[in-house]
C-alpha positions in Angstrom: -12.0 -28.7 10.1 -14.7 -30.5 12.0 -18.2 -31.1 10.5 -19.8 -28.6 12.9 -17.3 -25.8 12.4 -18.2 -23.2 9.8 -15.4 -21.8 7.5 -13.7 -18.6 8.3 -14.5 -15.6 6.0 -12.5 -12.4 5.5 -14.5 -9.3 5.2 -13.7 -6.2 3.1 -15.8 -3.0 3.2 -15.8 0.0 0.9 -16.8 3.0 2.9 -17.5 5.5 0.0 -17.8 5.5 -3.8 -14.3 5.8 -5.4 -12.4 4.4 -2.4 -10.9 0.9 -2.2 -12.3 -2.0 -0.1 -10.5 -2.3 3.2 -10.1 -5.5 5.3 -12.1 -5.0 8.4 -12.1 -8.4 10.0 -13.1 -12.0 9.9 -16.1 -14.1 10.8 -17.5 -17.6 10.6 -20.5 -18.4 8.4 -22.0 -21.5 6.7 -21.9 -19.9 3.2 -21.3 -16.7 1.3 -24.8 -15.4 1.7 -24.7 -15.8 5.4 -21.2 -14.3 5.5 -22.5 -11.1 3.7 -25.4 -10.8 6.0 -23.3 -11.3 9.1 -20.7 -8.9 7.8 -23.4 -6.3 7.3 -24.6 -6.8 10.9 -21.2 -6.8 12.5 -19.2 -4.3 10.4 -21.7 -1.8 9.1 -24.0 -1.2 12.0 -23.9 2.6 11.4 -24.1 2.5 7.6 -20.3 2.8 7.3 -20.2 1.0 4.0 -21.6 0.9 0.5 -20.2 -2.4 -0.6 -19.1 -5.7 1.1 -16.8 -8.3 -0.2 -16.3 -11.7 1.6 -14.0 -14.5 0.7 -13.2 -17.7 2.5 -9.9 -17.4 4.3 -8.5 -20.5 2.8 -8.8 -18.8 -0.7 -6.3 -16.1 0.3 -2.6 -16.4 -0.4 0.1 -14.1 0.8 3.8 -13.6 0.2 6.3 -14.3 3.0 7.7 -11.0 4.5 11.2 -12.5 4.4 10.9 -12.7 0.6 10.3 -9.0 0.2 13.7 -8.1 -1.2 13.6 -10.6 -4.1 9.8 -10.0 -4.6 10.0 -6.2 -5.0 13.5 -5.8 -6.4 12.3 -5.9 -10.1 9.9 -2.9 -9.5 12.6 -0.9 -7.7 14.7 -0.9 -10.9 11.9 0.7 -13.0 11.9 4.3 -11.8 9.1 5.2 -14.3 6.7 3.2 -12.1 7.3 5.4 -9.1 4.6 8.1 -8.5 7.3 10.8 -8.1 8.0 10.5 -11.8 4.6 12.0 -12.7 2.9 15.3 -11.9 -0.6 14.9 -10.4 -3.0 17.7 -11.3 -4.6 19.7 -8.5 -8.0 18.5 -7.4 -7.3 14.8 -7.8 -8.3 13.0 -4.6 -8.0 9.4 -3.4 -5.0 8.5 -5.5 
């Protein structure tokens, strides 16, 4: 990274109370405060969100898609973790 290049930030917005934050995009900013302000201006122009999270892109780590079989195999052998194992009562939303 050059001295003049600001770090890349990932932006997550929560649209309503009770919902999860969703990744909406990326932007460059000098610091976290500027990233929040820029995210507000760019991604919530029509009051779409109630909460904004930002994190520097270099702080995110991801699994490799080619490792999916070995990564998720242990959970596949535990059927009680699957949502079909439980009854969900009527009226439950956003689950």
